[in-house]
C-alpha positions in Angstrom: 0.1 0.2 -0.2 1.3 3.6 -1.0 0.0 6.4 1.6 0.1 10.0 0.5 0.6 12.7 3.9 0.5 15.7 4.3 -1.8 16.8 1.4 -2.4 20.6 2.6 -6.1 20.5 0.3 -7.4 17.6 -1.7 -10.0 19.0 -4.2 -12.4 16.9 -6.3 -15.7 17.0 -8.1 -18.0 14.2 -8.1 -18.0 11.5 -11.2 -19.3 13.4 -14.0 -21.5 14.6 -15.8 -22.1 17.8 -13.3 -23.7 20.7 -13.6 -21.1 23.7 -12.9 -23.8 25.7 -11.2 -24.3 23.2 -8.4 -23.0 24.4 -4.7 -20.9 23.1 -3.6 -19.2 21.7 -6.7 -15.8 20.9 -5.2 -15.0 18.9 -2.0 -12.1 19.9 -0.2 -10.4 17.7 2.2 -7.7 19.5 4.6 -4.6 18.0 6.5 -5.4 14.9 3.9 -3.9 11.9 3.2 -4.9 9.4 0.6 -3.9 5.3 0.2 -3.0 3.6 -2.9 -3.5 -0.2 -3.4 -3.5 -2.0 -6.6 -3.8 1.5 -8.6 -6.9 2.4 -7.3 -7.9 4.5 -4.4 -8.3 2.6 -1.5 -9.2 5.5 1.4 -9.1 9.4 2.0 -8.9 10.7 5.1 -8.8 14.4 6.2 -7.0 15.8 9.5 -5.1 12.7 8.8 -2.6 11.9 11.7 -2.4 7.9 12.6 -0.1 5.5 13.0 0.8 4.0 9.1 0.2 0.5 8.2 2.8 -1.9 8.7 5.0 -2.0 5.7 3.2 0.8 3.7 5.4 2.9 1.3 5.2 6.7 2.2 5.0 9.8 -0.3 4.8 13.5 1.6 2.9 15.8 -0.3 5.1 19.0 1.3 1.8 20.6 1.9 0.8 20.8 -1.6 -2.4 20.6 -3.0 -3.8 17.4 -4.8 -6.1 17.1 -7.6 -7.1 14.6 -9.8 -4.7 13.7 -13.1 -6.5 16.4 -15.6 -8.1 15.2 -18.9 -7.8 17.3 -22.3 -10.5 15.9 -24.1 -10.3 17.0 -27.3 -6.6 17.7 -28.9 -5.1 17.0 -32.4 -1.8 16.2 -30.9 -0.8 13.8 -33.9 0.6 16.1 -36.8 3.5 17.1 -38.9 5.0 20.3 -39.8 4.2 23.4 -38.7 2.1 26.6 -39.6 3.9 29.9 -37.9 3.4 31.7 -41.2 -0.6 31.8 -40.9 0.0 32.7 -37.0 1.6 35.9 -38.8 -1.2 36.2 -41.1 -3.5 36.4 -38.7 -1.8 38.9 -36.7 -2.1 41.1 -40.0 -5.6 41.1 -40.0 -7.0 37.6 -42.4 -9.2 35.4 -40.3 -8.9 31.8 -39.8 -11.8 30.6 -42.1 -10.4 33.2 -45.3 -6.6 31.4 -45.1 -8.9 27.9 -45.5 -10.8 28.9 -48.0 -7.0 29.9 -49.8 -5.7 26.3 -49.6 -4.2 26.9 -45.9 -5.3 25.3 -42.6 -6.2 22.1 -41.8 -4.9 21.3 -46.0 -1.7 22.8 -45.1 -0.8 20.7 -42.1 -2.7 17.2 -44.6 0.3 18.2 -46.9 2.8 17.3 -44.2 1.0 14.6 -42.1 0.9 12.6 -45.8 4.9 12.8 -46.2 5.6 11.3 -42.7 5.7 7.9 -41.9 3.6 6.7 -39.4 6.8 6.2 -37.0 7.7 10.1 -37.9 4.0 11.0 -36.6 4.6 8.8 -33.2 8.3 10.8 -32.7 7.1 14.2 -33.3 3.9 13.5 -30.5 5.8 11.9 -27.9 7.1 15.2 -26.9 4.2 17.2 -27.2 2.5 13.9 -24.7 5.5 14.2 -22.5 5.1 17.9 -21.9 1.3 17.5 -21.2 2.1 15.0 -18.4 4.3 17.8 -16.8 1.6 19.9 -16.9 -0.8 17.3 -14.8 -2.5 15.7 -17.6 -3.0 11.9 -17.6 -5.5 11.4 -19.9 -5.4 12.8 -23.3 -8.1 12.0 -26.7 -6.3 12.6 -30.1 -7.9 13.2 -33.3 -6.8 12.2 -36.4 -8.0 13.8 -39.7 -5.1 15.4 -41.2 -4.4 12.5 -43.4 -7.5 12.8 -45.5 -7.3 9.6 -47.6 -8.0 6.3 -46.0 -4.7 5.1 -45.6 -3.6 8.2 -44.2 -6.2 8.2 -41.6 -5.6 4.6 -41.0 -1.5 5.6 -40.6 -2.7 8.9 -38.1 -4.9 6.0 -35.8 -2.2 3.8 -35.6 0.2 6.4 -34.5 -2.1 7.7 -31.6 -2.5 3.9 -30.2 1.4 3.5 -30.9 2.2 6.9 -28.7 -0.5 5.4 -25.9 1.6 2.3 -25.5 5.2 4.5 -25.5 4.6 6.7 -22.2 2.0 6.9 -19.3 -0.4 9.5 -20.8 -3.4 7.5 -21.7 -4.5 8.1 -25.2 -8.2 7.8 -26.7 -8.4 8.0 -31.0 -11.4 9.6 -32.6 -12.1 9.1 -36.2 -12.2 12.5 -38.0 -11.8 11.8 -41.8 -14.8 14.5 -41.6 -12.4 17.3 -41.2 -12.5 18.6 -44.1 -12.5 18.2 -48.1 -9.2 17.1 -49.4 -7.9 18.7 -52.4 -8.4 15.7 -55.2 -12.3 15.8 -53.9 -13.2 19.4 -54.5 -16.9 19.7 -55.9 -17.0 16.1 -54.3 -18.0 15.8 -50.7 -20.0 13.2 -51.1 -17.6 10.9 -53.2 -15.2 11.9 -50.3 -17.5 10.6 -47.6 -18.3 7.5 -49.5 -14.4 6.9 -49.2 -14.0 7.2 -45.8 -17.1 6.2 -44.4 -17.0 2.8 -46.8 -18.1 -0.2 -44.7 -14.7 -2.5 -45.0 -12.9 1.5 -43.2 -15.3 1.3 -40.3 -15.3 -2.2 -39.7 -11.6 -2.4 -39.7 -11.1 0.6 -37.3 -13.9 -1.3 -35.6 -11.8 -4.6 -35.5 -8.3 -3.3 -34.8 -9.8 -0.9 -31.9 -8.3 2.3 -33.3 -10.6 4.5 -32.3 -13.6 5.1 -30.1 -14.9 7.9 -30.8 -16.2 9.9 -34.5 -16.3 13.2 -35.1 -17.1 15.7 -38.2 -16.1 19.5 -38.6 -20.1 20.8 -39.1 -18.8 24.4 -40.9 -19.4 26.1 -44.0 -15.7 25.3 -45.1 -15.9 22.0 -43.8 -19.3 19.9 -43.9 -22.9 20.9 -43.9 -25.1 19.4 -41.4 -26.8 16.8 -43.7 -23.8 15.4 -44.4 -22.6 16.1 -41.0 -25.5 13.8 -40.0 -24.1 11.3 -42.5 -20.8 11.0 -41.2 -22.0 10.0 -37.6 -24.9 8.3 -37.5 -22.8 6.0 -40.2 -19.9 5.7 -37.9 -22.7 4.8 -34.6 -23.6 1.7 -36.7 -19.9 0.6 -36.2 -19.7 1.5 -32.6 -18.0 5.1 -32.9 -19.5 6.9 -30.4 -20.4 10.7 -31.8 -18.9 13.9 -31.0 -19.3 17.1 -33.1 -17.1 20.4 -34.1 -19.9 22.6 -33.8 -21.0 26.4 -33.8 -17.6 27.4 -34.1 -17.0 30.0 -36.8 -21.0 30.6 -38.3 -24.2 29.3 -36.9 -25.5 26.5 -38.9 -27.2 24.8 -36.3 -25.0 21.9 -35.7 -25.7 22.2 -32.1 -29.4 20.8 -32.6 -27.4 18.2 -34.7 -24.9 17.3 -31.8 -28.7 16.6 -29.7 -30.8 14.8 -32.3 -27.9 12.3 -32.7 -26.9 12.0 -28.8 -23.5 13.1 -29.4 -21.4 12.3 -26.7 -20.3 16.1 -26.6 -20.5 19.5 -28.9 -17.4 21.1 -29.1 -16.0 24.6 -30.0 -20.1 26.3 -29.4 -18.8 29.9 -29.7 -21.9 31.2 -32.6 -24.2 28.4 -30.1 -27.6 30.2 -30.0 -30.5 29.9 -27.9 -32.2 27.4 -29.9 -29.0 25.1 -29.4 -28.3 25.5 -26.0 -32.5 24.0 -25.6 -31.9 20.8 -27.4 -28.4 20.0 -26.0 -29.8 20.5 -22.5 -32.7 18.6 -23.4 -30.4 15.7 -24.5 -28.3 15.7 -22.1 -25.1 16.8 -24.3 -21.6 17.5 -22.5 -20.2 21.3 -23.9 -16.7 20.9 -24.5 -15.3 24.8 -24.5 -11.8 25.6 -26.0 -11.0 29.2 -24.0 -7.1 28.2 -25.5 -8.3 28.3 -29.3 -10.2 31.5 -29.4 -7.2 33.0 -26.8 -5.1 31.7 -30.0 -7.3 33.4 -32.4 -8.1 36.6 -30.7 -11.9 35.8 -31.6 -14.7 36.1 -29.0 -15.4 33.3 -26.3 -17.6 30.9 -26.4 -21.0 31.7 -23.7 -19.7 29.4 -20.9 -22.2 32.0 -18.2 -24.9 31.2 -20.2 -24.0 27.6 -21.0 -23.7 26.9 -17.1 -26.7 29.1 -16.2 -28.9 27.2 -18.9 -27.5 23.8 -16.8 -25.4 22.1 -19.2 -22.5 20.0 -18.0 -19.1 22.2 -19.7 -15.9 20.2 -20.0 -12.6 22.4 -21.0 -10.0 21.2 -22.9 -7.0 22.6 -25.2 -7.6 22.1 -29.1 -4.3 21.8 -29.2 -3.5 21.5 -32.6 -1.0 23.2 -35.0 -3.0 26.0 -36.4 -5.8 27.5 -34.4 -4.6 26.2 -30.7 -0.7 25.7 -30.2 -1.3 25.2 -26.7 -0.1 22.4 -25.1 -0.8 23.1 -21.5 -4.6 22.5 -19.6 -3.5 24.3 -16.8 -3.0 27.2 -18.8 -5.9 26.9 -20.4 -8.2 27.0 -16.8 -6.4 30.3 -16.5 -7.9 31.9 -19.8 -11.5 30.0 -18.8 -11.2 32.1 -15.4 -9.8 35.3 -17.0 -12.1 35.1 -20.1 -14.8 33.1 -19.6 -15.6 34.0 -15.9 -15.1 30.5 -14.9 -14.0 29.8 -11.4 -11.4 27.5 -10.4 -13.5 25.2 -8.9 -15.4 25.4 -12.2 -12.8 24.9 -14.7 -11.4 21.4 -12.0 -14.6 20.0 -12.5 -14.9 20.9 -15.9 -11.1 19.0 -17.2 -11.5 16.0 -14.8 -14.7 15.2 -13.8 -16.9 16.2 -17.1 -13.8 15.4 -19.3 -14.1 12.1 -18.0 -17.7 12.1 -18.8 -17.3 12.8 -22.1 -14.8 10.1 -23.2 -16.7 8.2 -21.3 -14.7 7.1 -18.3 -16.3 8.3 -15.6 -17.0 5.6 -13.9 -13.0 5.2 -13.1 -11.1 8.7 -13.6 -12.2 12.6 -13.2 -12.4 12.1 -9.6 -10.8 11.3 -6.2 -12.7 8.7 -4.3 -12.4 5.1 -3.3 -12.1 2.6 -6.1 -11.6 4.8 -8.7 -8.2 4.7 -10.3 -5.5 6.5 -8.4 -4.9 9.4 -11.3 -3.8 12.1 -9.2 -1.7 15.3 -9.4 0.3 16.9 -6.4 1.2 20.4 -7.0 3.6 23.1 -5.5 1.2 25.2 -4.2 -1.1 24.7 -1.3 -4.7 25.3 -2.9 -6.8 24.9 -6.0 -6.8 28.8 -6.3 -2.7 29.3 -6.7 -2.9 26.9 -9.2 -5.2 29.0 -11.8 -3.8 32.3 -10.4 -0.3 31.4 -11.6 -1.2 31.6 -15.2 1.5 29.9 -17.7 3.6 28.7 -14.6 3.4 24.8 -14.3 2.6 24.2 -10.3 3.2 20.6 -10.9 5.3 18.5 -8.2 4.6 14.8 -9.0 2.0 13.2 -11.5 0.5 9.3 -10.9 -1.0 7.5 -13.4 -2.9 4.1 -11.8 -1.1 4.6 -9.0 2.5 5.2 -10.2 5.0 7.9 -10.1 4.7 9.0 -14.1 6.4 12.4 -13.5 8.0 14.6 -10.9 9.4 18.1 -10.9 13.2 18.4 -9.9 12.7 21.3 -7.7 16.8 21.8 -7.8 17.4 22.4 -10.9 13.5 23.4 -11.7 13.3 21.4 -14.5 11.9 18.1 -14.9 12.1 14.7 -15.7 10.4 11.4 -16.2 10.1 8.9 -13.1 8.9 6.1 -12.2 9.2 4.1 -8.4 
């Protein structure tokens, strides 16, 4: 048994999905201790001052705060190439949509991914995942969608699976072949969908366990509502749970479609309207907000306060990708949600743990700290949750545990970090 003691505050929400207007939202245990046995949480005790069990291993949290391992439930972490030229173009006044319509954006990354081998994609992604781990992320969702041929989408999905096997962060794959229409199918989006939604393609994804979810970019520059419905309903027949990029740039009724197909989540929602909010609420859809994306693009944030007041469960994620959110830090994203969306640190914690776990169909074992759950934990070098969000852009992570094993710790003497296993 492993016991972690001298925890100033242990902060956790309940199992997701959770409304963020609940009060109280976060349970705080003071001067706490946690016992871990077999990779699971055995018990949590407050004001702990008891003799230790014989043979117990002990870790001193040093008066730091403990939170559940962070869960980044919307990313595009596997890619090749970079798009700093587009970054400069946006500074000079061109919009994301204008760049995409001129042949840039997703298609730019597509060309680099098609040139890269599977092993190159893995080698590029592993350092990104290592940095995410250092920020306290223990589970990450990763989408395909930059190959845009059947073979290149399979290459991306296999790269995601390989990443999950080669480092500690749990990787959850999403099939996003419907990210945009590739240039060789300009004017023929349905022919492209025929290829990536073919029976043998989806059957292989299911049989090889290459993805758990299917996603579609429902947008003027990508796929309309009717085609998005086709994508999600077809994939659902192969047990790929539906998710959506919805209401990001233009209001097309995507959030209503998410409700109609019972999507696991609708993500972005910068342009959601009252009808979309009502439809998602009635259908129990989780809203995934991506504050780092709006921050990076310099556009208005999604209406977090309105969604929370309506009673929708809200999750937040980085949307880490090479074009619109080159932000690997979920804790920085939480700080952005605090300052630009006026979400509280407690709301951000639950959004990045309990509700993110619910998005990924893992709320039964991760996202909250309670007996029987996986011991995915983060010890911070600050005494409370509020300081984690207050120090925007600074990593407050001291030690990260995945299933009860130490998988990362900070080297305080040098101010650097290194992977570690005990």
